[in-house]
Jmol script that loads the backbone (N, CA, C; Angstrom):
load data "model"
ATOM      1  N   MET A   1      92.041  49.894 172.574  1.00  0.00           N
ATOM      2  CA  MET A   1      91.690  50.396 171.260  1.00  0.00           C
ATOM      3  C   MET A   1      91.843  51.916 171.200  1.00  0.00           C
ATOM      4  N   LYS A   2      91.489  52.593 172.311  1.00  0.00           N
ATOM      5  CA  LYS A   2      91.614  54.055 172.339  1.00  0.00           C
ATOM      6  C   LYS A   2      93.079  54.467 172.214  1.00  0.00           C
ATOM      7  N   LYS A   3      93.969  53.704 172.839  1.00  0.00           N
ATOM      8  CA  LYS A   3      95.399  54.018 172.744  1.00  0.00           C
ATOM      9  C   LYS A   3      95.894  53.861 171.307  1.00  0.00           C
ATOM     10  N   PHE A   4      95.400  52.824 170.626  1.00  0.00           N
ATOM     11  CA  PHE A   4      95.788  52.596 169.239  1.00  0.00           C
ATOM     12  C   PHE A   4      95.328  53.753 168.353  1.00  0.00           C
ATOM     13  N   MET A   5      94.094  54.200 168.526  1.00  0.00           N
ATOM     14  CA  MET A   5      93.560  55.307 167.727  1.00  0.00           C
ATOM     15  C   MET A   5      94.328  56.595 168.019  1.00  0.00           C
ATOM     16  N   LEU A   6      94.635  56.845 169.281  1.00  0.00           N
ATOM     17  CA  LEU A   6      95.399  58.028 169.653  1.00  0.00           C
ATOM     18  C   LEU A   6      96.791  57.980 169.017  1.00  0.00           C
ATOM     19  N   ALA A   7      97.417  56.816 169.050  1.00  0.00           N
ATOM     20  CA  ALA A   7      98.743  56.667 168.429  1.00  0.00           C
ATOM     21  C   ALA A   7      98.659  56.888 166.928  1.00  0.00           C
ATOM     22  N   ALA A   8      97.618  56.381 166.288  1.00  0.00           N
ATOM     23  CA  ALA A   8      97.455  56.554 164.845  1.00  0.00           C
ATOM     24  C   ALA A   8      97.258  58.024 164.494  1.00  0.00           C
ATOM     25  N   MET A   9      96.447  58.731 165.281  1.00  0.00           N
ATOM     26  CA  MET A   9      96.216  60.158 165.020  1.00  0.00           C
ATOM     27  C   MET A   9      97.496  60.960 165.246  1.00  0.00           C
ATOM     28  N   LEU A  10      98.228  60.637 166.283  1.00  0.00           N
ATOM     29  CA  LEU A  10      99.489  61.319 166.564  1.00  0.00           C
ATOM     30  C   LEU A  10     100.496  61.068 165.450  1.00  0.00           C
ATOM     31  N   ALA A  11     100.553  59.835 164.973  1.00  0.00           N
ATOM     32  CA  ALA A  11     101.479  59.486 163.894  1.00  0.00           C
ATOM     33  C   ALA A  11     101.148  60.255 162.633  1.00  0.00           C
ATOM     34  N   ALA A  12      99.886  60.398 162.317  1.00  0.00           N
ATOM     35  CA  ALA A  12      99.496  61.151 161.125  1.00  0.00           C
ATOM     36  C   ALA A  12      99.873  62.617 161.267  1.00  0.00           C
ATOM     37  N   THR A  13      99.861  63.131 162.484  1.00  0.00           N
ATOM     38  CA  THR A  13     100.185  64.528 162.722  1.00  0.00           C
ATOM     39  C   THR A  13     101.681  64.795 162.609  1.00  0.00           C
ATOM     40  N   VAL A  14     102.507  63.874 163.110  1.00  0.00           N
ATOM     41  CA  VAL A  14     103.947  64.115 163.149  1.00  0.00           C
ATOM     42  C   VAL A  14     104.691  63.519 161.964  1.00  0.00           C
ATOM     43  N   ALA A  15     103.978  62.921 161.032  1.00  0.00           N
ATOM     44  CA  ALA A  15     104.655  62.322 159.868  1.00  0.00           C
ATOM     45  C   ALA A  15     105.534  63.376 159.210  1.00  0.00           C
ATOM     46  N   GLY A  16     106.793  63.033 158.986  1.00  0.00           N
ATOM     47  CA  GLY A  16     107.759  63.999 158.504  1.00  0.00           C
ATOM     48  C   GLY A  16     107.805  64.126 156.998  1.00  0.00           C
ATOM     49  N   CYS A  17     108.212  65.300 156.541  1.00  0.00           N
ATOM     50  CA  CYS A  17     108.424  65.571 155.121  1.00  0.00           C
ATOM     51  C   CYS A  17     109.869  66.004 154.940  1.00  0.00           C
ATOM     52  N   ALA A  18     110.405  65.691 153.793  1.00  0.00           N
ATOM     53  CA  ALA A  18     111.762  66.125 153.473  1.00  0.00           C
ATOM     54  C   ALA A  18     111.841  66.400 151.983  1.00  0.00           C
ATOM     55  N   SER A  19     112.665  67.354 151.629  1.00  0.00           N
ATOM     56  CA  SER A  19     112.887  67.629 150.209  1.00  0.00           C
ATOM     57  C   SER A  19     114.375  67.790 149.973  1.00  0.00           C
ATOM     58  N   SER A  20     114.781  67.502 148.739  1.00  0.00           N
ATOM     59  CA  SER A  20     116.185  67.660 148.387  1.00  0.00           C
ATOM     60  C   SER A  20     116.288  68.048 146.929  1.00  0.00           C
ATOM     61  N   GLY A  21     117.410  68.634 146.585  1.00  0.00           N
ATOM     62  CA  GLY A  21     117.635  69.013 145.200  1.00  0.00           C
ATOM     63  C   GLY A  21     117.406  70.491 144.958  1.00  0.00           C
ATOM     64  N   ASN A  22     117.167  70.820 143.712  1.00  0.00           N
ATOM     65  CA  ASN A  22     117.026  72.201 143.267  1.00  0.00           C
ATOM     66  C   ASN A  22     115.649  72.744 143.633  1.00  0.00           C
ATOM     67  N   GLN A  23     115.609  73.669 144.585  1.00  0.00           N
ATOM     68  CA  GLN A  23     114.348  74.222 145.071  1.00  0.00           C
ATOM     69  C   GLN A  23     113.577  75.008 144.003  1.00  0.00           C
ATOM     70  N   GLN A  24     114.266  75.484 142.950  1.00  0.00           N
ATOM     71  CA  GLN A  24     113.567  76.208 141.881  1.00  0.00           C
ATOM     72  C   GLN A  24     112.612  75.301 141.122  1.00  0.00           C
ATOM     73  N   LEU A  25     112.837  73.982 141.155  1.00  0.00           N
ATOM     74  CA  LEU A  25     111.947  73.046 140.465  1.00  0.00           C
ATOM     75  C   LEU A  25     110.719  72.688 141.295  1.00  0.00           C
ATOM     76  N   LYS A  26     110.698  73.076 142.544  1.00  0.00           N
ATOM     77  CA  LYS A  26     109.638  72.686 143.469  1.00  0.00           C
ATOM     78  C   LYS A  26     108.241  72.923 142.890  1.00  0.00           C
ATOM     79  N   ASN A  27     107.994  74.077 142.338  1.00  0.00           N
ATOM     80  CA  ASN A  27     106.662  74.421 141.838  1.00  0.00           C
ATOM     81  C   ASN A  27     106.548  74.352 140.323  1.00  0.00           C
ATOM     82  N   GLU A  28     107.564  73.834 139.663  1.00  0.00           N
ATOM     83  CA  GLU A  28     107.542  73.778 138.201  1.00  0.00           C
ATOM     84  C   GLU A  28     106.769  72.553 137.697  1.00  0.00           C
ATOM     85  N   THR A  29     106.167  72.715 136.520  1.00  0.00           N
ATOM     86  CA  THR A  29     105.486  71.631 135.819  1.00  0.00           C
ATOM     87  C   THR A  29     106.006  71.618 134.386  1.00  0.00           C
ATOM     88  N   GLU A  30     105.615  70.630 133.619  1.00  0.00           N
ATOM     89  CA  GLU A  30     106.010  70.601 132.214  1.00  0.00           C
ATOM     90  C   GLU A  30     105.546  71.866 131.500  1.00  0.00           C
ATOM     91  N   THR A  31     104.337  72.307 131.807  1.00  0.00           N
ATOM     92  CA  THR A  31     103.771  73.494 131.161  1.00  0.00           C
ATOM     93  C   THR A  31     104.524  74.762 131.550  1.00  0.00           C
ATOM     94  N   SER A  32     104.844  74.911 132.831  1.00  0.00           N
ATOM     95  CA  SER A  32     105.543  76.123 133.260  1.00  0.00           C
ATOM     96  C   SER A  32     106.955  76.181 132.690  1.00  0.00           C
ATOM     97  N   VAL A  33     107.627  75.026 132.603  1.00  0.00           N
ATOM     98  CA  VAL A  33     108.970  74.990 132.021  1.00  0.00           C
ATOM     99  C   VAL A  33     108.900  75.303 130.529  1.00  0.00           C
ATOM    100  N   GLN A  34     107.855  74.802 129.869  1.00  0.00           N
ATOM    101  CA  GLN A  34     107.672  75.049 128.438  1.00  0.00           C
ATOM    102  C   GLN A  34     107.514  76.543 128.147  1.00  0.00           C
ATOM    103  N   SER A  35     106.926  77.281 129.076  1.00  0.00           N
ATOM    104  CA  SER A  35     106.761  78.714 128.873  1.00  0.00           C
ATOM    105  C   SER A  35     108.054  79.495 129.129  1.00  0.00           C
ATOM    106  N   LYS A  36     109.038  78.863 129.789  1.00  0.00           N
ATOM    107  CA  LYS A  36     110.289  79.541 130.132  1.00  0.00           C
ATOM    108  C   LYS A  36     111.449  79.169 129.222  1.00  0.00           C
ATOM    109  N   ILE A  37     111.469  77.932 128.727  1.00  0.00           N
ATOM    110  CA  ILE A  37     112.584  77.467 127.895  1.00  0.00           C
ATOM    111  C   ILE A  37     112.092  77.279 126.462  1.00  0.00           C
ATOM    112  N   HIS A  38     112.814  77.878 125.529  1.00  0.00           N
ATOM    113  CA  HIS A  38     112.456  77.779 124.109  1.00  0.00           C
ATOM    114  C   HIS A  38     113.639  77.214 123.335  1.00  0.00           C
ATOM    115  N   GLU A  39     113.424  76.059 122.710  1.00  0.00           N
ATOM    116  CA  GLU A  39     114.495  75.395 121.967  1.00  0.00           C
ATOM    117  C   GLU A  39     115.011  76.296 120.851  1.00  0.00           C
ATOM    118  N   GLY A  40     116.340  76.391 120.775  1.00  0.00           N
ATOM    119  CA  GLY A  40     116.979  77.209 119.754  1.00  0.00           C
ATOM    120  C   GLY A  40     117.109  78.680 120.125  1.00  0.00           C
ATOM    121  N   LYS A  41     116.502  79.106 121.225  1.00  0.00           N
ATOM    122  CA  LYS A  41     116.523  80.522 121.615  1.00  0.00           C
ATOM    123  C   LYS A  41     117.108  80.759 123.006  1.00  0.00           C
ATOM    124  N   THR A  42     116.694  79.968 123.990  1.00  0.00           N
ATOM    125  CA  THR A  42     117.116  80.199 125.368  1.00  0.00           C
ATOM    126  C   THR A  42     118.588  79.835 125.541  1.00  0.00           C
ATOM    127  N   THR A  43     119.350  80.735 126.183  1.00  0.00           N
ATOM    128  CA  THR A  43     120.794  80.537 126.361  1.00  0.00           C
ATOM    129  C   THR A  43     121.103  79.893 127.715  1.00  0.00           C
ATOM    130  N   LYS A  44     122.356  79.461 127.872  1.00  0.00           N
ATOM    131  CA  LYS A  44     122.814  78.900 129.141  1.00  0.00           C
ATOM    132  C   LYS A  44     122.644  79.914 130.268  1.00  0.00           C
ATOM    133  N   ALA A  45     122.995  81.151 129.992  1.00  0.00           N
ATOM    134  CA  ALA A  45     122.891  82.195 131.018  1.00  0.00           C
ATOM    135  C   ALA A  45     121.441  82.389 131.462  1.00  0.00           C
ATOM    136  N   GLU A  46     120.505  82.310 130.524  1.00  0.00           N
ATOM    137  CA  GLU A  46     119.089  82.462 130.867  1.00  0.00           C
ATOM    138  C   GLU A  46     118.606  81.277 131.706  1.00  0.00           C
ATOM    139  N   VAL A  47     119.031  80.078 131.345  1.00  0.00           N
ATOM    140  CA  VAL A  47     118.656  78.888 132.115  1.00  0.00           C
ATOM    141  C   VAL A  47     119.230  78.987 133.521  1.00  0.00           C
ATOM    142  N   LYS A  48     120.475  79.410 133.624  1.00  0.00           N
ATOM    143  CA  LYS A  48     121.105  79.553 134.934  1.00  0.00           C
ATOM    144  C   LYS A  48     120.377  80.600 135.770  1.00  0.00           C
ATOM    145  N   GLY A  49     119.908  81.658 135.128  1.00  0.00           N
ATOM    146  CA  GLY A  49     119.129  82.676 135.828  1.00  0.00           C
ATOM    147  C   GLY A  49     117.791  82.146 136.329  1.00  0.00           C
ATOM    148  N   LEU A  50     117.197  81.228 135.595  1.00  0.00           N
ATOM    149  CA  LEU A  50     115.905  80.654 135.976  1.00  0.00           C
ATOM    150  C   LEU A  50     116.033  79.583 137.058  1.00  0.00           C
ATOM    151  N   PHE A  51     117.002  78.691 136.897  1.00  0.00           N
ATOM    152  CA  PHE A  51     117.082  77.499 137.756  1.00  0.00           C
ATOM    153  C   PHE A  51     118.360  77.388 138.573  1.00  0.00           C
ATOM    154  N   GLY A  52     119.280  78.320 138.418  1.00  0.00           N
ATOM    155  CA  GLY A  52     120.536  78.261 139.150  1.00  0.00           C
ATOM    156  C   GLY A  52     121.517  77.310 138.483  1.00  0.00           C
ATOM    157  N   SER A  53     122.563  76.986 139.202  1.00  0.00           N
ATOM    158  CA  SER A  53     123.572  76.067 138.679  1.00  0.00           C
ATOM    159  C   SER A  53     122.996  74.659 138.602  1.00  0.00           C
ATOM    160  N   PRO A  54     123.374  73.909 137.569  1.00  0.00           N
ATOM    161  CA  PRO A  54     122.850  72.543 137.438  1.00  0.00           C
ATOM    162  C   PRO A  54     123.404  71.619 138.517  1.00  0.00           C
ATOM    163  N   ASP A  55     122.651  70.552 138.800  1.00  0.00           N
ATOM    164  CA  ASP A  55     123.105  69.547 139.759  1.00  0.00           C
ATOM    165  C   ASP A  55     124.216  68.694 139.161  1.00  0.00           C
ATOM    166  N   ALA A  56     124.166  68.490 137.840  1.00  0.00           N
ATOM    167  CA  ALA A  56     125.177  67.682 137.151  1.00  0.00           C
ATOM    168  C   ALA A  56     125.359  68.218 135.738  1.00  0.00           C
ATOM    169  N   VAL A  57     126.582  68.132 135.262  1.00  0.00           N
ATOM    170  CA  VAL A  57     126.919  68.549 133.893  1.00  0.00           C
ATOM    171  C   VAL A  57     127.667  67.400 133.235  1.00  0.00           C
ATOM    172  N   SER A  58     127.270  67.061 132.003  1.00  0.00           N
ATOM    173  CA  SER A  58     127.985  66.044 131.239  1.00  0.00           C
ATOM    174  C   SER A  58     128.065  66.512 129.787  1.00  0.00           C
ATOM    175  N   TYR A  59     128.775  65.740 128.979  1.00  0.00           N
ATOM    176  CA  TYR A  59     128.983  66.130 127.584  1.00  0.00           C
ATOM    177  C   TYR A  59     128.681  64.961 126.651  1.00  0.00           C
ATOM    178  N   THR A  60     128.164  65.273 125.488  1.00  0.00           N
ATOM    179  CA  THR A  60     127.926  64.257 124.466  1.00  0.00           C
ATOM    180  C   THR A  60     129.240  63.983 123.729  1.00  0.00           C
ATOM    181  N   ASP A  61     129.235  62.956 122.880  1.00  0.00           N
ATOM    182  CA  ASP A  61     130.423  62.658 122.076  1.00  0.00           C
ATOM    183  C   ASP A  61     130.800  63.830 121.180  1.00  0.00           C
ATOM    184  N   GLY A  62     129.810  64.591 120.754  1.00  0.00           N
ATOM    185  CA  GLY A  62     130.055  65.740 119.879  1.00  0.00           C
ATOM    186  C   GLY A  62     130.444  67.005 120.615  1.00  0.00           C
ATOM    187  N   GLY A  63     130.553  66.937 121.947  1.00  0.00           N
ATOM    188  CA  GLY A  63     130.993  68.092 122.721  1.00  0.00           C
ATOM    189  C   GLY A  63     129.856  68.984 123.207  1.00  0.00           C
ATOM    190  N   ASN A  64     128.604  68.607 122.953  1.00  0.00           N
ATOM    191  CA  ASN A  64     127.481  69.397 123.453  1.00  0.00           C
ATOM    192  C   ASN A  64     127.304  69.152 124.948  1.00  0.00           C
ATOM    193  N   GLU A  65     126.839  70.172 125.640  1.00  0.00           N
ATOM    194  CA  GLU A  65     126.723  70.131 127.092  1.00  0.00           C
ATOM    195  C   GLU A  65     125.319  69.697 127.517  1.00  0.00           C
ATOM    196  N   ILE A  66     125.243  68.879 128.569  1.00  0.00           N
ATOM    197  CA  ILE A  66     123.966  68.439 129.131  1.00  0.00           C
ATOM    198  C   ILE A  66     123.919  68.867 130.590  1.00  0.00           C
ATOM    199  N   TRP A  67     122.881  69.616 130.947  1.00  0.00           N
ATOM    200  CA  TRP A  67     122.671  70.034 132.329  1.00  0.00           C
ATOM    201  C   TRP A  67     121.498  69.245 132.895  1.00  0.00           C
ATOM    202  N   LYS A  68     121.649  68.812 134.155  1.00  0.00           N
ATOM    203  CA  LYS A  68     120.567  68.092 134.823  1.00  0.00           C
ATOM    204  C   LYS A  68     120.232  68.770 136.146  1.00  0.00           C
ATOM    205  N   TYR A  69     118.930  68.908 136.356  1.00  0.00           N
ATOM    206  CA  TYR A  69     118.389  69.438 137.602  1.00  0.00           C
ATOM    207  C   TYR A  69     117.424  68.401 138.157  1.00  0.00           C
ATOM    208  N   SER A  70     117.351  68.288 139.478  1.00  0.00           N
ATOM    209  CA  SER A  70     116.376  67.375 140.063  1.00  0.00           C
ATOM    210  C   SER A  70     115.881  67.929 141.399  1.00  0.00           C
ATOM    211  N   PHE A  71     114.667  67.528 141.740  1.00  0.00           N
ATOM    212  CA  PHE A  71     114.052  67.907 143.007  1.00  0.00           C
ATOM    213  C   PHE A  71     113.185  66.746 143.470  1.00  0.00           C
ATOM    214  N   ALA A  72     113.293  66.385 144.727  1.00  0.00           N
ATOM    215  CA  ALA A  72     112.475  65.302 145.275  1.00  0.00           C
ATOM    216  C   ALA A  72     111.865  65.750 146.596  1.00  0.00           C
ATOM    217  N   LYS A  73     110.624  65.365 146.786  1.00  0.00           N
ATOM    218  CA  LYS A  73     109.936  65.641 148.046  1.00  0.00           C
ATOM    219  C   LYS A  73     109.282  64.349 148.498  1.00  0.00           C
ATOM    220  N   VAL A  74     109.617  63.917 149.712  1.00  0.00           N
ATOM    221  CA  VAL A  74     109.066  62.670 150.248  1.00  0.00           C
ATOM    222  C   VAL A  74     108.433  62.920 151.609  1.00  0.00           C
ATOM    223  N   LYS A  75     107.460  62.097 151.914  1.00  0.00           N
ATOM    224  CA  LYS A  75     106.756  62.166 153.184  1.00  0.00           C
ATOM    225  C   LYS A  75     106.763  60.767 153.792  1.00  0.00           C
ATOM    226  N   VAL A  76     107.098  60.694 155.051  1.00  0.00           N
ATOM    227  CA  VAL A  76     107.100  59.417 155.751  1.00  0.00           C
ATOM    228  C   VAL A  76     105.654  59.031 156.034  1.00  0.00           C
ATOM    229  N   ASN A  77     105.305  57.786 155.726  1.00  0.00           N
ATOM    230  CA  ASN A  77     103.952  57.311 156.000  1.00  0.00           C
ATOM    231  C   ASN A  77     103.682  57.357 157.501  1.00  0.00           C
ATOM    232  N   GLY A  78     102.494  57.786 157.863  1.00  0.00           N
ATOM    233  CA  GLY A  78     102.124  57.901 159.282  1.00  0.00           C
ATOM    234  C   GLY A  78     102.174  56.590 160.027  1.00  0.00           C
ATOM    235  N   THR A  79     101.940  55.488 159.339  1.00  0.00           N
ATOM    236  CA  THR A  79     101.950  54.180 160.009  1.00  0.00           C
ATOM    237  C   THR A  79     103.333  53.828 160.547  1.00  0.00           C
ATOM    238  N   THR A  80     104.353  54.459 160.037  1.00  0.00           N
ATOM    239  CA  THR A  80     105.722  54.201 160.497  1.00  0.00           C
ATOM    240  C   THR A  80     105.868  54.503 161.984  1.00  0.00           C
ATOM    241  N   PHE A  81     105.097  55.470 162.483  1.00  0.00           N
ATOM    242  CA  PHE A  81     105.252  55.934 163.856  1.00  0.00           C
ATOM    243  C   PHE A  81     104.341  55.224 164.849  1.00  0.00           C
ATOM    244  N   ILE A  82     103.520  54.299 164.380  1.00  0.00           N
ATOM    245  CA  ILE A  82     102.646  53.563 165.292  1.00  0.00           C
ATOM    246  C   ILE A  82     103.467  52.455 165.950  1.00  0.00           C
ATOM    247  N   PRO A  83     103.504  52.456 167.278  1.00  0.00           N
ATOM    248  CA  PRO A  83     104.300  51.436 167.973  1.00  0.00           C
ATOM    249  C   PRO A  83     103.920  50.022 167.532  1.00  0.00           C
ATOM    250  N   PHE A  84     104.883  49.188 167.376  1.00  0.00           N
ATOM    251  CA  PHE A  84     104.806  47.798 166.944  1.00  0.00           C
ATOM    252  C   PHE A  84     104.302  47.676 165.503  1.00  0.00           C
ATOM    253  N   TYR A  85     103.166  48.261 165.172  1.00  0.00           N
ATOM    254  CA  TYR A  85     102.626  48.176 163.809  1.00  0.00           C
ATOM    255  C   TYR A  85     103.632  48.760 162.811  1.00  0.00           C
ATOM    256  N   GLY A  86     104.309  49.844 163.205  1.00  0.00           N
ATOM    257  CA  GLY A  86     105.281  50.495 162.334  1.00  0.00           C
ATOM    258  C   GLY A  86     106.470  49.623 161.982  1.00  0.00           C
ATOM    259  N   LEU A  87     106.745  48.629 162.818  1.00  0.00           N
ATOM    260  CA  LEU A  87     107.841  47.702 162.510  1.00  0.00           C
ATOM    261  C   LEU A  87     107.543  46.875 161.263  1.00  0.00           C
ATOM    262  N   PHE A  88     106.267  46.655 161.001  1.00  0.00           N
ATOM    263  CA  PHE A  88     105.859  45.792 159.895  1.00  0.00           C
ATOM    264  C   PHE A  88     105.414  46.569 158.656  1.00  0.00           C
ATOM    265  N   HIS A  89     104.918  47.772 158.846  1.00  0.00           N
ATOM    266  CA  HIS A  89     104.360  48.551 157.731  1.00  0.00           C
ATOM    267  C   HIS A  89     104.862  49.989 157.807  1.00  0.00           C
ATOM    268  N   ASN A  90     105.971  50.256 157.154  1.00  0.00           N
ATOM    269  CA  ASN A  90     106.461  51.634 157.129  1.00  0.00           C
ATOM    270  C   ASN A  90     107.023  51.943 155.752  1.00  0.00           C
ATOM    271  N   GLY A  91     107.271  53.205 155.507  1.00  0.00           N
ATOM    272  CA  GLY A  91     107.819  53.608 154.219  1.00  0.00           C
ATOM    273  C   GLY A  91     107.598  55.081 153.956  1.00  0.00           C
ATOM    274  N   THR A  92     107.815  55.469 152.717  1.00  0.00           N
ATOM    275  CA  THR A  92     107.662  56.861 152.303  1.00  0.00           C
ATOM    276  C   THR A  92     106.937  56.916 150.962  1.00  0.00           C
ATOM    277  N   ASN A  93     106.412  58.087 150.647  1.00  0.00           N
ATOM    278  CA  ASN A  93     105.878  58.349 149.312  1.00  0.00           C
ATOM    279  C   ASN A  93     106.139  59.801 148.982  1.00  0.00           C
ATOM    280  N   GLY A  94     106.183  60.099 147.696  1.00  0.00           N
ATOM    281  CA  GLY A  94     106.465  61.462 147.289  1.00  0.00           C
ATOM    282  C   GLY A  94     106.587  61.586 145.782  1.00  0.00           C
ATOM    283  N   THR A  95     107.242  62.673 145.357  1.00  0.00           N
ATOM    284  CA  THR A  95     107.425  62.930 143.927  1.00  0.00           C
ATOM    285  C   THR A  95     108.861  63.338 143.638  1.00  0.00           C
ATOM    286  N   LYS A  96     109.267  63.082 142.404  1.00  0.00           N
ATOM    287  CA  LYS A  96     110.591  63.494 141.941  1.00  0.00           C
ATOM    288  C   LYS A  96     110.421  64.193 140.601  1.00  0.00           C
ATOM    289  N   LYS A  97     111.098  65.323 140.456  1.00  0.00           N
ATOM    290  CA  LYS A  97     111.082  66.073 139.203  1.00  0.00           C
ATOM    291  C   LYS A  97     112.497  66.126 138.653  1.00  0.00           C
ATOM    292  N   GLU A  98     112.628  65.929 137.337  1.00  0.00           N
ATOM    293  CA  GLU A  98     113.931  65.987 136.689  1.00  0.00           C
ATOM    294  C   GLU A  98     113.840  66.830 135.424  1.00  0.00           C
ATOM    295  N   LEU A  99     114.746  67.778 135.327  1.00  0.00           N
ATOM    296  CA  LEU A  99     114.849  68.615 134.140  1.00  0.00           C
ATOM    297  C   LEU A  99     116.214  68.363 133.520  1.00  0.00           C
ATOM    298  N   THR A 100     116.229  67.917 132.261  1.00  0.00           N
ATOM    299  CA  THR A 100     117.466  67.651 131.535  1.00  0.00           C
ATOM    300  C   THR A 100     117.490  68.539 130.304  1.00  0.00           C
ATOM    301  N   ILE A 101     118.598  69.266 130.119  1.00  0.00           N
ATOM    302  CA  ILE A 101     118.704  70.229 129.024  1.00  0.00           C
ATOM    303  C   ILE A 101     119.961  69.947 128.209  1.00  0.00           C
ATOM    304  N   LEU A 102     119.803  69.839 126.903  1.00  0.00           N
ATOM    305  CA  LEU A 102     120.922  69.664 125.969  1.00  0.00           C
ATOM    306  C   LEU A 102     121.192  70.997 125.290  1.00  0.00           C
ATOM    307  N   PHE A 103     122.435  71.471 125.411  1.00  0.00           N
ATOM    308  CA  PHE A 103     122.832  72.729 124.782  1.00  0.00           C
ATOM    309  C   PHE A 103     123.688  72.459 123.559  1.00  0.00           C
ATOM    310  N   LYS A 104     123.493  73.262 122.537  1.00  0.00           N
ATOM    311  CA  LYS A 104     124.355  73.253 121.348  1.00  0.00           C
ATOM    312  C   LYS A 104     124.649  74.703 121.016  1.00  0.00           C
ATOM    313  N   ASP A 105     125.930  75.038 120.929  1.00  0.00           N
ATOM    314  CA  ASP A 105     126.346  76.420 120.648  1.00  0.00           C
ATOM    315  C   ASP A 105     125.714  77.414 121.619  1.00  0.00           C
ATOM    316  N   ASP A 106     125.751  77.105 122.925  1.00  0.00           N
ATOM    317  CA  ASP A 106     125.283  77.974 124.007  1.00  0.00           C
ATOM    318  C   ASP A 106     123.759  78.151 124.053  1.00  0.00           C
ATOM    319  N   LYS A 107     122.997  77.437 123.215  1.00  0.00           N
ATOM    320  CA  LYS A 107     121.536  77.566 123.235  1.00  0.00           C
ATOM    321  C   LYS A 107     120.889  76.198 123.467  1.00  0.00           C
ATOM    322  N   VAL A 108     119.700  76.222 124.038  1.00  0.00           N
ATOM    323  CA  VAL A 108     118.972  74.988 124.301  1.00  0.00           C
ATOM    324  C   VAL A 108     118.611  74.325 122.982  1.00  0.00           C
ATOM    325  N   GLN A 109     119.062  73.092 122.805  1.00  0.00           N
ATOM    326  CA  GLN A 109     118.683  72.343 121.612  1.00  0.00           C
ATOM    327  C   GLN A 109     117.445  71.495 121.917  1.00  0.00           C
ATOM    328  N   LYS A 110     117.459  70.828 123.071  1.00  0.00           N
ATOM    329  CA  LYS A 110     116.334  70.002 123.519  1.00  0.00           C
ATOM    330  C   LYS A 110     116.302  70.011 125.031  1.00  0.00           C
ATOM    331  N   TYR A 111     115.108  69.719 125.567  1.00  0.00           N
ATOM    332  CA  TYR A 111     115.003  69.553 127.015  1.00  0.00           C
ATOM    333  C   TYR A 111     113.841  68.614 127.330  1.00  0.00           C
ATOM    334  N   THR A 112     113.901  68.023 128.501  1.00  0.00           N
ATOM    335  CA  THR A 112     112.796  67.200 128.992  1.00  0.00           C
ATOM    336  C   THR A 112     112.552  67.540 130.452  1.00  0.00           C
ATOM    337  N   MET A 113     111.295  67.576 130.811  1.00  0.00           N
ATOM    338  CA  MET A 113     110.886  67.783 132.201  1.00  0.00           C
ATOM    339  C   MET A 113     109.994  66.600 132.549  1.00  0.00           C
ATOM    340  N   ALA A 114     110.393  65.823 133.538  1.00  0.00           N
ATOM    341  CA  ALA A 114     109.632  64.631 133.910  1.00  0.00           C
ATOM    342  C   ALA A 114     109.320  64.662 135.399  1.00  0.00           C
ATOM    343  N   GLU A 115     108.148  64.167 135.743  1.00  0.00           N
ATOM    344  CA  GLU A 115     107.755  64.039 137.138  1.00  0.00           C
ATOM    345  C   GLU A 115     107.298  62.604 137.366  1.00  0.00           C
ATOM    346  N   SER A 116     107.782  62.007 138.446  1.00  0.00           N
ATOM    347  CA  SER A 116     107.407  60.623 138.747  1.00  0.00           C
ATOM    348  C   SER A 116     107.124  60.488 140.240  1.00  0.00           C
ATOM    349  N   THR A 117     106.414  59.435 140.584  1.00  0.00           N
ATOM    350  CA  THR A 117     106.105  59.191 141.985  1.00  0.00           C
ATOM    351  C   THR A 117     107.173  58.299 142.606  1.00  0.00           C
ATOM    352  N   LEU A 118     107.397  58.517 143.874  1.00  0.00           N
ATOM    353  CA  LEU A 118     108.354  57.723 144.641  1.00  0.00           C
ATOM    354  C   LEU A 118     107.581  57.010 145.740  1.00  0.00           C
ATOM    355  N   ASN A 119     107.741  55.722 145.844  1.00  0.00           N
ATOM    356  CA  ASN A 119     107.118  54.941 146.914  1.00  0.00           C
ATOM    357  C   ASN A 119     108.131  53.910 147.401  1.00  0.00           C
ATOM    358  N   THR A 120     108.376  53.928 148.705  1.00  0.00           N
ATOM    359  CA  THR A 120     109.233  52.913 149.296  1.00  0.00           C
ATOM    360  C   THR A 120     108.463  52.233 150.421  1.00  0.00           C
ATOM    361  N   LYS A 121     108.690  50.981 150.572  1.00  0.00           N
ATOM    362  CA  LYS A 121     108.084  50.222 151.653  1.00  0.00           C
ATOM    363  C   LYS A 121     109.183  49.403 152.307  1.00  0.00           C
ATOM    364  N   SER A 122     109.133  49.360 153.621  1.00  0.00           N
ATOM    365  CA  SER A 122     110.097  48.543 154.339  1.00  0.00           C
ATOM    366  C   SER A 122     109.445  48.044 155.617  1.00  0.00           C
ATOM    367  N   GLY A 123     110.112  47.183 156.257  1.00  0.00           N
ATOM    368  CA  GLY A 123     109.571  46.609 157.489  1.00  0.00           C
ATOM    369  C   GLY A 123     109.602  45.101 157.379  1.00  0.00           C
ATOM    370  N   TRP A 124     109.272  44.461 158.427  1.00  0.00           N
ATOM    371  CA  TRP A 124     109.343  43.013 158.467  1.00  0.00           C
ATOM    372  C   TRP A 124     108.332  42.358 157.549  1.00  0.00           C
ATOM    373  N   ALA A 125     107.187  42.977 157.328  1.00  0.00           N
ATOM    374  CA  ALA A 125     106.133  42.350 156.507  1.00  0.00           C
ATOM    375  C   ALA A 125     106.327  42.629 155.021  1.00  0.00           C
ATOM    376  N   ASP A 126     107.135  43.597 154.656  1.00  0.00           N
ATOM    377  CA  ASP A 126     107.262  43.990 153.237  1.00  0.00           C
ATOM    378  C   ASP A 126     108.416  43.361 152.578  1.00  0.00           C
TER     379      ASP A 126
END
end "model"
wireframe off; spacefill off
backbone 0.3
color backbone group
C-alpha cells in the first residue's frame, strides 16, 4: 500500500502540461478582449499588433476576411503515471480559447471569444 501511495504522489508531481497555439491568448478572457477590440473601430493592423498573425484566414462569400486565433492548454492526469492503474484510467484535461474576428473594409465588424474545457479519457477501462 505504501508503494501505491508513493507512486500516486510521484505521479501527481510529474504530471505534464502542454500548451499550443497563440500564446497572446493565454491570459485573455472575454472581458479583456472586449476592452481591446471595438467593432467598427479596431483595424487589422491593431489586431495584428495585439495578437500577432492569425492561425487561420478565410473569406466570406462577400469577400470579407475572417481571422482565427486559438490557444489550448492541457494537463495529463496524474493517474496516467501510476503503474498498471494508468493502463485503465488515463487522460488529459484543460482549456481551449478561440478568438474569431470578421473584418469588413479593414475594420472589425464582429468578433467572438470562446473558452471551453477539454477532457479526454483513454485506457482499457474507458
